[in-house]
Structures are given as C-alpha cells and as structure tokens.
Backbone of each chain as nested JSON, in Angstrom:
{
  "chains": [
    {"id": "A", "residues": [
      {"number": 1, "name": "MET", "atoms": {"N": [14.522, 2.521, 32.09], "CA": [15.568, 3.569, 31.231], "C": [15.152, 5.076, 31.941]}},
      {"number": 2, "name": "MET", "atoms": {"N": [16.253, 5.401, 32.555], "CA": [16.126, 6.874, 32.987], "C": [17.005, 7.766, 32.299]}},
      {"number": 3, "name": "LEU", "atoms": {"N": [16.539, 8.74, 31.796], "CA": [17.51, 9.56, 30.784], "C": [17.921, 10.674, 31.789]}},
      {"number": 4, "name": "SER", "atoms": {"N": [19.222, 11.261, 31.363], "CA": [19.717, 12.243, 32.182], "C": [20.838, 12.915, 31.061]}},
      {"number": 5, "name": "GLU", "atoms": {"N": [21.184, 14.292, 31.601], "CA": [22.115, 14.961, 30.74], "C": [23.293, 14.333, 30.527]}},
      {"number": 6, "name": "GLY", "atoms": {"N": [23.941, 14.268, 29.482], "CA": [25.076, 13.565, 28.979], "C": [25.059, 12.258, 28.466]}},
      {"number": 7, "name": "THR", "atoms": {"N": [23.843, 11.766, 28.561], "CA": [23.385, 10.436, 27.917], "C": [22.69, 10.555, 26.721]}},
      {"number": 8, "name": "PRO", "atoms": {"N": [22.859, 9.515, 25.759], "CA": [22.204, 9.454, 24.579], "C": [20.788, 9.346, 24.684]}},
      {"number": 9, "name": "LEU", "atoms": {"N": [20.031, 10.209, 23.724], "CA": [18.609, 10.009, 23.747], "C": [18.135, 8.811, 22.676]}},
      {"number": 10, "name": "PRO", "atoms": {"N": [17.451, 7.833, 23.378], "CA": [17.184, 6.675, 22.426], "C": [16.115, 7.074, 21.404]}},
      {"number": 11, "name": "THR", "atoms": {"N": [15.99, 6.2, 20.589], "CA": [14.877, 6.421, 19.296], "C": [13.635, 6.08, 19.939]}},
      {"number": 12, "name": "PHE", "atoms": {"N": [12.721, 7.194, 19.794], "CA": [11.343, 7.096, 20.129], "C": [10.619, 7.358, 18.995]}},
      {"number": 13, "name": "GLU", "atoms": {"N": [9.562, 6.726, 18.354], "CA": [8.829, 6.936, 17.239], "C": [7.375, 7.398, 17.687]}},
      {"number": 14, "name": "PHE", "atoms": {"N": [6.755, 8.455, 17.319], "CA": [5.706, 9.045, 17.72], "C": [4.757, 9.293, 16.402]}},
      {"number": 15, "name": "ALA", "atoms": {"N": [3.589, 9.154, 16.726], "CA": [2.614, 9.597, 15.626], "C": [2.709, 11.263, 15.669]}},
      {"number": 16, "name": "ALA", "atoms": {"N": [2.61, 11.527, 14.377], "CA": [2.473, 13.125, 14.208], "C": [1.189, 13.477, 13.456]}},
      {"number": 17, "name": "ALA", "atoms": {"N": [1.069, 15.104, 13.45], "CA": [-0.048, 15.566, 12.939], "C": [0.018, 15.014, 11.212]}},
      {"number": 18, "name": "GLY", "atoms": {"N": [-1.074, 14.862, 11.0], "CA": [-1.235, 14.496, 9.412], "C": [-0.984, 13.066, 9.31]}},
      {"number": 19, "name": "GLY", "atoms": {"N": [-0.957, 12.328, 10.284], "CA": [-0.808, 10.784, 9.922], "C": [0.698, 10.381, 9.872]}},
      {"number": 20, "name": "ALA", "atoms": {"N": [1.446, 11.195, 10.08], "CA": [2.869, 10.846, 9.702], "C": [3.534, 10.27, 10.903]}},
      {"number": 21, "name": "THR", "atoms": {"N": [4.544, 9.719, 10.735], "CA": [5.465, 9.147, 12.086], "C": [6.789, 10.208, 12.066]}},
      {"number": 22, "name": "TRP", "atoms": {"N": [6.906, 10.401, 13.273], "CA": [8.213, 11.113, 13.664], "C": [9.202, 10.433, 14.72]}},
      {"number": 23, "name": "SER", "atoms": {"N": [10.305, 10.506, 14.487], "CA": [11.425, 10.052, 15.305], "C": [12.266, 10.989, 16.118]}},
      {"number": 24, "name": "THR", "atoms": {"N": [12.79, 10.746, 17.265], "CA": [13.76, 11.565, 17.907], "C": [15.106, 11.488, 17.28]}},
      {"number": 25, "name": "ASP", "atoms": {"N": [15.546, 10.395, 16.362], "CA": [16.729, 10.719, 15.677], "C": [16.891, 11.378, 14.354]}},
      {"number": 26, "name": "GLU", "atoms": {"N": [15.614, 11.763, 13.915], "CA": [15.641, 12.448, 12.704], "C": [16.659, 13.406, 12.618]}},
      {"number": 27, "name": "HIS", "atoms": {"N": [16.6, 14.288, 13.754], "CA": [17.547, 15.522, 13.528], "C": [18.99, 14.963, 13.251]}},
      {"number": 28, "name": "ARG", "atoms": {"N": [19.534, 13.692, 13.874], "CA": [20.892, 13.472, 13.73], "C": [21.313, 13.275, 12.244]}},
      {"number": 29, "name": "LYS", "atoms": {"N": [20.239, 12.877, 11.481], "CA": [20.486, 12.714, 9.902], "C": [20.796, 13.944, 9.316]}},
      {"number": 30, "name": "HIS", "atoms": {"N": [20.331, 14.882, 10.036], "CA": [20.643, 16.353, 9.283], "C": [21.821, 17.105, 10.149]}},
      {"number": 31, "name": "ASP", "atoms": {"N": [22.308, 16.31, 11.087], "CA": [23.316, 16.999, 12.133], "C": [23.004, 18.271, 12.566]}},
      {"number": 32, "name": "VAL", "atoms": {"N": [21.926, 18.294, 13.016], "CA": [21.533, 19.624, 13.867], "C": [20.926, 19.236, 15.335]}},
      {"number": 33, "name": "PRO", "atoms": {"N": [20.922, 20.112, 16.172], "CA": [20.615, 19.748, 17.61], "C": [18.772, 19.789, 17.248]}},
      {"number": 34, "name": "LEU", "atoms": {"N": [18.264, 19.227, 18.57], "CA": [16.912, 19.092, 18.628], "C": [16.537, 19.75, 19.878]}},
      {"number": 35, "name": "VAL", "atoms": {"N": [15.475, 20.397, 19.88], "CA": [14.804, 21.158, 21.126], "C": [13.326, 20.39, 21.218]}},
      {"number": 36, "name": "LEU", "atoms": {"N": [13.312, 19.55, 22.533], "CA": [11.855, 19.059, 22.596], "C": [10.995, 19.669, 23.682]}},
      {"number": 37, "name": "ILE", "atoms": {"N": [9.748, 19.88, 23.47], "CA": [9.088, 20.631, 24.347], "C": [8.206, 19.521, 24.822]}},
      {"number": 38, "name": "LEU", "atoms": {"N": [8.155, 19.206, 25.895], "CA": [7.112, 18.143, 26.668], "C": [6.051, 18.924, 27.016]}},
      {"number": 39, "name": "HIS", "atoms": {"N": [4.868, 18.641, 26.418], "CA": [3.683, 19.498, 26.832], "C": [3.063, 19.08, 28.143]}},
      {"number": 40, "name": "ARG", "atoms": {"N": [2.412, 20.373, 28.89], "CA": [1.935, 20.371, 29.852], "C": [0.789, 21.315, 30.005]}},
      {"number": 41, "name": "HIS", "atoms": {"N": [-0.057, 21.365, 30.644], "CA": [-1.151, 22.374, 30.633], "C": [-0.604, 23.663, 30.782]}},
      {"number": 42, "name": "LEU", "atoms": {"N": [-0.834, 24.799, 30.124], "CA": [-0.34, 25.979, 30.154], "C": [0.935, 26.196, 29.326]}},
      {"number": 43, "name": "ALA", "atoms": {"N": [1.383, 24.938, 28.676], "CA": [2.575, 24.974, 27.746], "C": [2.515, 25.768, 26.466]}}
    ]},
    {"id": "B", "residues": [
      {"number": 1, "name": "MET", "atoms": {"N": [5.512, 27.581, 24.684], "CA": [6.176, 27.355, 23.312], "C": [5.802, 28.307, 22.183]}},
      {"number": 2, "name": "LEU", "atoms": {"N": [4.655, 29.088, 22.605], "CA": [4.672, 30.214, 21.799], "C": [5.752, 31.19, 21.611]}},
      {"number": 3, "name": "ALA", "atoms": {"N": [6.475, 31.288, 22.925], "CA": [7.501, 32.311, 22.964], "C": [8.507, 31.678, 21.918]}},
      {"number": 4, "name": "VAL", "atoms": {"N": [8.637, 30.502, 21.875], "CA": [9.671, 29.776, 21.036], "C": [9.366, 30.135, 19.713]}},
      {"number": 5, "name": "SER", "atoms": {"N": [8.04, 29.799, 19.184], "CA": [7.581, 30.019, 17.825], "C": [7.991, 31.406, 17.473]}},
      {"number": 6, "name": "GLU", "atoms": {"N": [7.716, 32.242, 18.302], "CA": [7.885, 33.68, 18.108], "C": [9.365, 34.147, 17.703]}},
      {"number": 7, "name": "ARG", "atoms": {"N": [10.289, 33.25, 18.244], "CA": [11.804, 33.487, 18.024], "C": [12.495, 32.38, 17.233]}},
      {"number": 8, "name": "ILE", "atoms": {"N": [11.838, 31.909, 16.626], "CA": [12.055, 30.423, 15.892], "C": [13.52, 30.753, 15.176]}},
      {"number": 9, "name": "LYS", "atoms": {"N": [13.594, 31.788, 14.437], "CA": [14.638, 32.114, 13.754], "C": [16.059, 32.057, 14.37]}},
      {"number": 10, "name": "GLU", "atoms": {"N": [15.976, 32.344, 15.545], "CA": [16.982, 32.294, 16.441], "C": [17.632, 30.98, 16.99]}},
      {"number": 11, "name": "PHE", "atoms": {"N": [16.742, 29.724, 16.588], "CA": [17.225, 28.689, 16.74], "C": [17.992, 27.938, 15.622]}},
      {"number": 12, "name": "GLY", "atoms": {"N": [18.226, 28.752, 14.485], "CA": [19.016, 28.412, 13.546], "C": [18.465, 27.141, 12.954]}},
      {"number": 13, "name": "ASP", "atoms": {"N": [19.322, 26.165, 12.537], "CA": [18.866, 24.837, 11.902], "C": [18.385, 23.919, 12.959]}},
      {"number": 14, "name": "ALA", "atoms": {"N": [18.328, 24.2, 14.436], "CA": [17.872, 23.152, 15.123], "C": [16.413, 22.713, 14.821]}},
      {"number": 15, "name": "GLU", "atoms": {"N": [16.216, 21.46, 15.171], "CA": [14.872, 20.877, 15.003], "C": [14.116, 21.128, 16.317]}},
      {"number": 16, "name": "ILE", "atoms": {"N": [12.861, 21.525, 16.148], "CA": [12.18, 21.758, 17.386], "C": [10.714, 20.77, 17.164]}},
      {"number": 17, "name": "ALA", "atoms": {"N": [10.239, 20.119, 18.306], "CA": [9.195, 19.39, 18.249], "C": [8.59, 19.503, 19.579]}},
      {"number": 18, "name": "VAL", "atoms": {"N": [7.169, 19.565, 19.403], "CA": [6.307, 19.544, 20.554], "C": [5.857, 17.99, 21.007]}},
      {"number": 19, "name": "VAL", "atoms": {"N": [6.09, 17.625, 22.084], "CA": [5.511, 16.197, 22.299], "C": [4.34, 16.569, 23.283]}},
      {"number": 20, "name": "THR", "atoms": {"N": [3.312, 15.682, 22.864], "CA": [1.923, 15.676, 23.72], "C": [1.677, 14.327, 24.126]}},
      {"number": 21, "name": "PHE", "atoms": {"N": [0.74, 14.059, 24.848], "CA": [0.448, 12.803, 25.221], "C": [-1.006, 12.652, 24.776]}},
      {"number": 22, "name": "THR", "atoms": {"N": [-1.507, 13.251, 23.704], "CA": [-2.932, 13.305, 23.499], "C": [-3.142, 12.17, 22.571]}},
      {"number": 23, "name": "ASP", "atoms": {"N": [-4.345, 11.945, 22.302], "CA": [-4.762, 10.827, 21.143], "C": [-4.461, 11.243, 19.872]}},
      {"number": 24, "name": "ALA", "atoms": {"N": [-3.942, 10.454, 19.022], "CA": [-3.403, 10.819, 17.821], "C": [-4.397, 11.47, 16.922]}},
      {"number": 25, "name": "THR", "atoms": {"N": [-5.657, 11.034, 17.354], "CA": [-6.882, 11.875, 16.404], "C": [-6.773, 13.221, 16.821]}},
      {"number": 26, "name": "ARG", "atoms": {"N": [-6.388, 13.625, 17.701], "CA": [-6.54, 14.993, 18.22], "C": [-5.272, 15.91, 17.712]}},
      {"number": 27, "name": "LEU", "atoms": {"N": [-4.5, 15.25, 17.214], "CA": [-3.293, 16.085, 16.784], "C": [-3.263, 16.973, 15.748]}},
      {"number": 28, "name": "ASP", "atoms": {"N": [-4.215, 16.937, 14.925], "CA": [-4.333, 18.118, 13.831], "C": [-5.037, 19.3, 14.627]}},
      {"number": 29, "name": "ALA", "atoms": {"N": [-6.159, 19.083, 15.646], "CA": [-6.673, 20.006, 16.264], "C": [-5.677, 20.891, 17.077]}},
      {"number": 30, "name": "TYR", "atoms": {"N": [-4.613, 20.022, 17.82], "CA": [-3.724, 20.612, 18.645], "C": [-2.807, 21.669, 17.737]}},
      {"number": 31, "name": "VAL", "atoms": {"N": [-2.509, 21.089, 16.453], "CA": [-1.686, 21.899, 15.622], "C": [-2.249, 23.339, 15.354]}},
      {"number": 32, "name": "GLU", "atoms": {"N": [-3.617, 23.184, 15.048], "CA": [-4.5, 24.383, 14.794], "C": [-4.667, 25.279, 15.956]}},
      {"number": 33, "name": "HIS", "atoms": {"N": [-4.538, 24.685, 17.164], "CA": [-5.002, 25.435, 18.417], "C": [-3.555, 26.078, 18.84]}},
      {"number": 34, "name": "LEU", "atoms": {"N": [-2.482, 25.264, 18.601], "CA": [-1.207, 25.876, 19.055], "C": [-0.696, 26.866, 18.031]}},
      {"number": 35, "name": "GLY", "atoms": {"N": [-0.979, 26.844, 16.709], "CA": [-0.582, 27.524, 15.83], "C": [0.957, 27.61, 15.558]}},
      {"number": 36, "name": "VAL", "atoms": {"N": [1.815, 26.654, 15.804], "CA": [3.141, 26.526, 15.626], "C": [3.7, 25.939, 14.42]}},
      {"number": 37, "name": "SER", "atoms": {"N": [4.821, 26.22, 13.852], "CA": [5.108, 25.467, 12.585], "C": [5.897, 24.355, 12.795]}},
      {"number": 38, "name": "PHE", "atoms": {"N": [6.405, 23.877, 13.902], "CA": [7.083, 22.689, 14.183], "C": [6.249, 21.515, 14.281]}},
      {"number": 39, "name": "PRO", "atoms": {"N": [6.901, 20.346, 14.163], "CA": [5.995, 19.142, 14.391], "C": [5.61, 19.151, 15.827]}},
      {"number": 40, "name": "VAL", "atoms": {"N": [4.285, 18.556, 15.748], "CA": [3.533, 18.298, 17.038], "C": [3.352, 16.781, 17.059]}},
      {"number": 41, "name": "VAL", "atoms": {"N": [3.692, 16.147, 17.96], "CA": [3.591, 14.584, 17.956], "C": [3.114, 14.097, 19.176]}},
      {"number": 42, "name": "THR", "atoms": {"N": [2.789, 12.781, 19.316], "CA": [1.971, 12.473, 20.667], "C": [2.881, 11.072, 20.99]}},
      {"number": 43, "name": "ASP", "atoms": {"N": [3.159, 11.114, 22.168], "CA": [3.74, 10.02, 22.964], "C": [2.732, 9.586, 23.979]}},
      {"number": 44, "name": "VAL", "atoms": {"N": [1.71, 8.802, 23.252], "CA": [0.531, 8.477, 23.793], "C": [0.693, 7.418, 25.183]}},
      {"number": 45, "name": "ASP", "atoms": {"N": [1.794, 6.724, 25.21], "CA": [2.05, 6.007, 26.287], "C": [3.063, 6.749, 27.327]}},
      {"number": 46, "name": "ARG", "atoms": {"N": [3.358, 7.77, 26.858], "CA": [4.093, 8.746, 27.875], "C": [5.431, 7.832, 28.084]}},
      {"number": 47, "name": "GLU", "atoms": {"N": [6.051, 7.265, 27.242], "CA": [7.344, 6.537, 27.353], "C": [8.561, 7.452, 27.538]}},
      {"number": 48, "name": "LEU", "atoms": {"N": [8.56, 8.558, 26.859], "CA": [9.461, 9.606, 26.834], "C": [9.227, 10.411, 28.317]}},
      {"number": 49, "name": "TYR", "atoms": {"N": [8.05, 10.54, 28.441], "CA": [7.799, 11.275, 29.889], "C": [8.363, 10.53, 31.01]}},
      {"number": 50, "name": "ARG", "atoms": {"N": [8.192, 9.087, 31.112], "CA": [8.666, 8.413, 32.291], "C": [10.241, 8.207, 32.055]}},
      {"number": 51, "name": "ALA", "atoms": {"N": [10.692, 8.139, 30.842], "CA": [12.251, 8.057, 30.821], "C": [12.857, 9.221, 31.268]}},
      {"number": 52, "name": "LEU", "atoms": {"N": [12.148, 10.418, 31.426], "CA": [12.808, 11.535, 31.855], "C": [12.201, 11.938, 33.256]}},
      {"number": 53, "name": "ARG", "atoms": {"N": [11.665, 10.892, 33.793], "CA": [11.065, 11.073, 35.218], "C": [10.375, 12.244, 35.262]}},
      {"number": 54, "name": "LEU", "atoms": {"N": [9.602, 12.409, 34.573], "CA": [8.34, 13.525, 34.645], "C": [7.239, 13.136, 35.294]}},
      {"number": 55, "name": "GLU", "atoms": {"N": [7.025, 13.625, 36.482], "CA": [5.913, 13.119, 37.462], "C": [4.592, 13.797, 37.082]}},
      {"number": 56, "name": "ARG", "atoms": {"N": [3.411, 13.185, 37.786], "CA": [2.275, 13.697, 37.917], "C": [2.443, 14.661, 39.123]}},
      {"number": 57, "name": "GLY", "atoms": {"N": [2.179, 16.081, 38.87], "CA": [2.24, 17.111, 39.751], "C": [1.311, 16.903, 40.957]}},
      {"number": 58, "name": "THR", "atoms": {"N": [1.359, 17.396, 42.158], "CA": [0.481, 17.389, 43.273], "C": [-0.444, 18.509, 42.748]}},
      {"number": 59, "name": "ARG", "atoms": {"N": [-1.692, 18.442, 43.494], "CA": [-2.651, 19.505, 43.233], "C": [-1.956, 20.901, 43.503]}},
      {"number": 60, "name": "ARG", "atoms": {"N": [-1.236, 20.839, 44.41], "CA": [-0.417, 22.276, 44.746], "C": [0.538, 22.669, 43.794]}},
      {"number": 61, "name": "GLN", "atoms": {"N": [1.168, 21.813, 43.361], "CA": [1.973, 22.232, 42.12], "C": [1.327, 22.543, 40.979]}},
      {"number": 62, "name": "VAL", "atoms": {"N": [0.366, 21.716, 40.47], "CA": [-0.46, 22.061, 39.258], "C": [-1.186, 23.355, 39.411]}},
      {"number": 63, "name": "TRP", "atoms": {"N": [-1.784, 23.736, 40.617], "CA": [-2.503, 24.824, 40.779], "C": [-1.891, 25.724, 41.702]}},
      {"number": 64, "name": "SER", "atoms": {"N": [-0.394, 26.024, 41.227], "CA": [0.427, 26.948, 42.0], "C": [-0.075, 28.39, 42.004]}},
      {"number": 65, "name": "LEU", "atoms": {"N": [0.517, 29.242, 42.616], "CA": [0.028, 30.665, 42.51], "C": [0.322, 31.056, 41.082]}},
      {"number": 66, "name": "GLY", "atoms": {"N": [1.627, 30.754, 40.703], "CA": [2.106, 31.002, 39.339], "C": [1.305, 30.734, 38.3]}},
      {"number": 67, "name": "THR", "atoms": {"N": [0.694, 29.301, 38.438], "CA": [-0.213, 28.79, 37.251], "C": [-1.37, 29.747, 37.229]}},
      {"number": 68, "name": "LEU", "atoms": {"N": [-1.921, 29.881, 38.511], "CA": [-3.425, 30.765, 38.337], "C": [-2.922, 32.012, 37.903]}},
      {"number": 69, "name": "LYS", "atoms": {"N": [-1.841, 32.841, 38.535], "CA": [-1.563, 34.1, 37.761], "C": [-1.533, 34.115, 36.338]}},
      {"number": 70, "name": "LYS", "atoms": {"N": [-0.989, 32.985, 35.692], "CA": [-0.76, 32.811, 34.248], "C": [-2.068, 32.636, 33.61]}},
      {"number": 71, "name": "TYR", "atoms": {"N": [-2.992, 32.017, 33.994], "CA": [-4.281, 31.984, 33.823], "C": [-4.973, 33.223, 33.675]}},
      {"number": 72, "name": "TRP", "atoms": {"N": [-4.787, 33.894, 34.845], "CA": [-5.528, 35.168, 35.042], "C": [-5.128, 36.238, 33.883]}},
      {"number": 73, "name": "HIS", "atoms": {"N": [-3.751, 36.266, 33.533], "CA": [-3.228, 37.017, 32.499], "C": [-3.681, 36.836, 31.086]}},
      {"number": 74, "name": "LEU", "atoms": {"N": [-3.773, 35.252, 30.792], "CA": [-4.243, 34.769, 29.713], "C": [-5.745, 35.321, 29.451]}},
      {"number": 75, "name": "LEU", "atoms": {"N": [-6.666, 35.116, 30.595], "CA": [-8.047, 35.603, 30.546], "C": [-8.279, 37.098, 30.072]}},
      {"number": 76, "name": "ARG", "atoms": {"N": [-7.311, 37.744, 31.113], "CA": [-7.273, 39.243, 30.872], "C": [-7.016, 39.607, 29.356]}},
      {"number": 77, "name": "ALA", "atoms": {"N": [-5.994, 39.062, 28.726], "CA": [-5.477, 39.013, 27.37], "C": [-6.742, 38.761, 26.419]}},
      {"number": 78, "name": "GLY", "atoms": {"N": [-7.759, 38.222, 26.817], "CA": [-8.777, 37.623, 26.087], "C": [-8.754, 36.515, 25.257]}},
      {"number": 79, "name": "LYS", "atoms": {"N": [-7.797, 35.666, 25.901], "CA": [-7.702, 34.227, 25.507], "C": [-8.908, 33.335, 25.994]}},
      {"number": 80, "name": "LYS", "atoms": {"N": [-9.314, 32.606, 25.151], "CA": [-10.439, 31.563, 25.806], "C": [-9.734, 30.415, 26.218]}},
      {"number": 81, "name": "LEU", "atoms": {"N": [-10.123, 29.969, 27.41], "CA": [-9.606, 28.632, 27.801], "C": [-10.434, 27.348, 27.462]}},
      {"number": 82, "name": "GLN", "atoms": {"N": [-9.895, 26.405, 27.033], "CA": [-10.639, 24.977, 26.59], "C": [-10.696, 24.245, 27.927]}},
      {"number": 83, "name": "ARG", "atoms": {"N": [-11.834, 23.56, 27.901], "CA": [-11.669, 22.41, 28.808], "C": [-10.99, 21.291, 28.143]}},
      {"number": 84, "name": "THR", "atoms": {"N": [-10.091, 20.722, 28.98], "CA": [-9.352, 19.652, 28.503], "C": [-9.906, 18.526, 29.229]}},
      {"number": 85, "name": "HIS", "atoms": {"N": [-9.676, 17.258, 28.223], "CA": [-10.087, 15.939, 29.028], "C": [-8.807, 15.141, 29.193]}},
      {"number": 86, "name": "GLU", "atoms": {"N": [-7.65, 15.913, 29.202], "CA": [-6.306, 15.2, 29.365], "C": [-5.927, 15.174, 30.699]}},
      {"number": 87, "name": "ASP", "atoms": {"N": [-4.935, 14.748, 31.232], "CA": [-4.252, 14.735, 32.441], "C": [-3.457, 16.075, 32.732]}},
      {"number": 88, "name": "ILE", "atoms": {"N": [-4.128, 16.879, 33.255], "CA": [-3.432, 18.119, 33.698], "C": [-2.341, 17.956, 34.829]}},
      {"number": 89, "name": "ARG", "atoms": {"N": [-2.518, 17.156, 35.471], "CA": [-1.463, 16.772, 36.412], "C": [-0.18, 16.219, 35.958]}},
      {"number": 90, "name": "GLN", "atoms": {"N": [-0.017, 15.8, 34.598], "CA": [1.317, 15.53, 34.098], "C": [2.073, 16.773, 33.985]}},
      {"number": 91, "name": "LEU", "atoms": {"N": [3.3, 16.531, 34.33], "CA": [4.064, 17.87, 34.369], "C": [5.152, 17.426, 33.266]}},
      {"number": 92, "name": "GLY", "atoms": {"N": [5.773, 18.748, 32.555], "CA": [6.521, 18.734, 31.462], "C": [7.852, 18.886, 31.425]}},
      {"number": 93, "name": "ALA", "atoms": {"N": [8.367, 19.124, 30.186], "CA": [10.046, 19.424, 30.434], "C": [10.296, 19.922, 29.173]}},
      {"number": 94, "name": "ASP", "atoms": {"N": [11.372, 20.638, 29.012], "CA": [12.076, 21.147, 27.714], "C": [13.431, 20.521, 27.833]}},
      {"number": 95, "name": "VAL", "atoms": {"N": [13.811, 19.944, 26.537], "CA": [14.963, 18.995, 26.405], "C": [15.852, 19.655, 25.525]}},
      {"number": 96, "name": "ILE", "atoms": {"N": [17.094, 19.772, 25.506], "CA": [18.05, 20.137, 24.498], "C": [19.041, 18.932, 24.117]}},
      {"number": 97, "name": "VAL", "atoms": {"N": [19.0, 18.453, 22.96], "CA": [19.693, 17.336, 22.486], "C": [20.673, 17.777, 21.469]}},
      {"number": 98, "name": "GLY", "atoms": {"N": [21.983, 17.403, 21.605], "CA": [22.962, 17.752, 20.505], "C": [22.904, 17.218, 19.298]}},
      {"number": 99, "name": "ALA", "atoms": {"N": [23.487, 17.722, 18.401], "CA": [23.424, 16.839, 17.022], "C": [23.869, 15.53, 17.074]}},
      {"number": 100, "name": "ASP", "atoms": {"N": [24.793, 15.366, 17.965], "CA": [25.288, 13.851, 18.108], "C": [24.205, 12.822, 18.904]}},
      {"number": 101, "name": "GLY", "atoms": {"N": [22.999, 13.325, 19.357], "CA": [22.247, 12.765, 20.086], "C": [22.233, 12.612, 21.632]}},
      {"number": 102, "name": "CYS", "atoms": {"N": [23.315, 13.073, 22.134], "CA": [23.235, 13.164, 23.594], "C": [22.48, 14.309, 24.134]}},
      {"number": 103, "name": "ILE", "atoms": {"N": [21.926, 14.102, 25.283], "CA": [21.17, 15.077, 25.765], "C": [22.096, 16.153, 26.546]}},
      {"number": 104, "name": "ILE", "atoms": {"N": [21.73, 17.445, 26.178], "CA": [22.78, 18.615, 26.969], "C": [22.048, 19.067, 27.963]}},
      {"number": 105, "name": "LYS", "atoms": {"N": [20.709, 19.208, 27.972], "CA": [20.303, 19.744, 29.084], "C": [18.538, 19.374, 29.431]}},
      {"number": 106, "name": "ILE", "atoms": {"N": [18.243, 19.132, 30.591], "CA": [16.791, 18.929, 30.808], "C": [16.234, 19.974, 31.789]}},
      {"number": 107, "name": "PHE", "atoms": {"N": [15.351, 20.742, 31.253], "CA": [14.521, 21.517, 32.271], "C": [13.129, 20.818, 32.778]}},
      {"number": 108, "name": "ARG", "atoms": {"N": [13.304, 20.635, 34.053], "CA": [12.04, 19.956, 34.54], "C": [11.456, 20.92, 35.549]}},
      {"number": 109, "name": "PRO", "atoms": {"N": [10.715, 21.851, 35.18], "CA": [10.051, 22.736, 36.169], "C": [9.127, 22.139, 36.92]}},
      {"number": 110, "name": "ALA", "atoms": {"N": [9.05, 22.632, 38.208], "CA": [8.246, 21.813, 39.209], "C": [6.623, 22.153, 39.365]}},
      {"number": 111, "name": "THR", "atoms": {"N": [6.449, 23.321, 38.377], "CA": [5.169, 23.628, 38.376], "C": [4.817, 24.02, 36.804]}},
      {"number": 112, "name": "PRO", "atoms": {"N": [3.59, 23.871, 36.114], "CA": [3.262, 24.137, 34.78], "C": [3.892, 25.194, 34.227]}},
      {"number": 113, "name": "ASP", "atoms": {"N": [3.802, 26.414, 35.185], "CA": [3.959, 27.832, 34.591], "C": [5.455, 28.211, 34.573]}},
      {"number": 114, "name": "ALA", "atoms": {"N": [6.138, 27.344, 35.348], "CA": [7.555, 27.731, 35.511], "C": [8.382, 27.033, 34.34]}},
      {"number": 115, "name": "ARG", "atoms": {"N": [8.449, 27.915, 33.21], "CA": [8.998, 27.364, 32.081], "C": [10.441, 27.853, 31.885]}},
      {"number": 116, "name": "PRO", "atoms": {"N": [11.56, 27.445, 31.172], "CA": [12.672, 27.983, 30.939], "C": [12.371, 29.058, 29.989]}},
      {"number": 117, "name": "SER", "atoms": {"N": [13.071, 30.334, 29.894], "CA": [12.795, 31.326, 28.803], "C": [13.589, 30.843, 27.658]}},
      {"number": 118, "name": "VAL", "atoms": {"N": [13.145, 31.471, 26.609], "CA": [13.754, 31.211, 25.189], "C": [15.33, 31.595, 25.396]}},
      {"number": 119, "name": "ASP", "atoms": {"N": [15.593, 32.556, 26.129], "CA": [16.989, 32.825, 26.18], "C": [17.908, 31.546, 26.936]}},
      {"number": 120, "name": "ASP", "atoms": {"N": [17.073, 31.029, 28.047], "CA": [17.715, 29.906, 28.502], "C": [18.032, 28.621, 27.523]}},
      {"number": 121, "name": "LEU", "atoms": {"N": [16.978, 28.435, 26.936], "CA": [17.122, 27.283, 25.813], "C": [18.163, 27.664, 24.919]}},
      {"number": 122, "name": "LEU", "atoms": {"N": [18.073, 28.872, 24.414], "CA": [19.213, 29.286, 23.5], "C": [20.684, 29.2, 23.959]}},
      {"number": 123, "name": "ALA", "atoms": {"N": [20.806, 29.471, 25.421], "CA": [22.045, 29.645, 25.802], "C": [22.523, 27.962, 25.907]}},
      {"number": 124, "name": "HIS", "atoms": {"N": [21.694, 27.004, 26.186], "CA": [22.154, 25.821, 26.277], "C": [22.323, 24.977, 24.875]}},
      {"number": 125, "name": "LEU", "atoms": {"N": [21.736, 25.583, 24.135], "CA": [21.894, 25.1, 22.535], "C": [23.25, 25.54, 22.145]}},
      {"number": 126, "name": "GLY", "atoms": {"N": [23.495, 26.763, 22.549], "CA": [24.964, 27.364, 22.428], "C": [25.283, 27.41, 20.929]}},
      {"number": 127, "name": "GLY", "atoms": {"N": [26.598, 26.403, 20.769], "CA": [27.305, 26.351, 19.6], "C": [26.761, 25.263, 18.962]}},
      {"number": 128, "name": "SER", "atoms": {"N": [25.71, 24.556, 19.215], "CA": [24.943, 23.662, 18.404], "C": [24.403, 23.879, 17.272]}},
      {"number": 129, "name": "THR", "atoms": {"N": [24.013, 24.991, 17.102], "CA": [23.146, 25.877, 16.072], "C": [24.275, 26.065, 14.988]}},
      {"number": 130, "name": "THR", "atoms": {"N": [23.537, 25.887, 13.766], "CA": [24.644, 26.3, 12.588], "C": [24.137, 27.496, 11.967]}}
    ]}
  ]
}
C-alpha cells in the first residue's frame, strides 16, 4: 500500500496517550479535515 | 509542531494529531515534553510511515547543516536536549487529509529541519476548515 495525494487515507488505529485508542478516520465522523504530523527528531 | 500549537485557532475545526513511533508506555511523557493539546499517538510498527514511503534518512540528511543550525538555535535559546533511544534517522512528514478522507497534500521534507510552515499547512487546508 502506497499512499499519495488524491487517494483515500485507510483507517489506521494507534495507541494514544492515556491508554486510549485513536483512529485516522475519527475526523470523518465529525466532517472535519485532519492534519497529521509524523514525528521525527527536531519535529 | 510547536508552531502549529501556537497557531492552533487558525486551524478551525480541523483535527490535528502527532504520530510518533515510540513505545506506547512513553506516550504520556511525550505529551508532557511536547506540551501540545492535540492527540499524540504511536504507530509502533511504522505502518503509516511505510505507506507514505517515509524513508530512513542518510547520515548526511539527518545531520544536515540546517538540522545542526536548528539544534544550535535551540541550545542558545536555553532548550535542553534529551538523549533519545529512538531511531533518529526516521524521516517524517506532514499530511493534510480532507473531511472526505482523501489525502490533499503530503509534505515529505528531505531533512528533519525542513518542515512546512504553518502558512503552508493552512494554505493546503484551504476551504476544508469550517
């Protein structure tokens, strides 16, 4: 799977702080855009 | 991401999340260290990193002149640098996703310091915010 601009972002579920689970499609339920900041050192 | 945090109101209703690849047990410490109000999550297996074709940088990329300058400025500003046990060669990205779930823009900086500005992010978010 290779993602690029114009393609749908699949659902990824990740562990979140506090022991919760977070999903990349959560924003769609609220009909709002999503900004993902993928961490790297200095980020 | 601190710049984003400082201008978070300009992002309107957009959801913002920081994706790390740290061990889940370190997430709470990450949140405290970063001091951001948006979710901090972990992609331990780097599935999303791989799907976005985010490579591990070469030593030259990771320790670019810009990166060293950035560290120098942080140190001069009194920031304390912490030793990390994580993969510092992993390159990151910033991704704008529309409300419909389609990817609008992927920023893949070639070096860790070369981040899109908040204005760049907002420009691509465009009319997606409410």
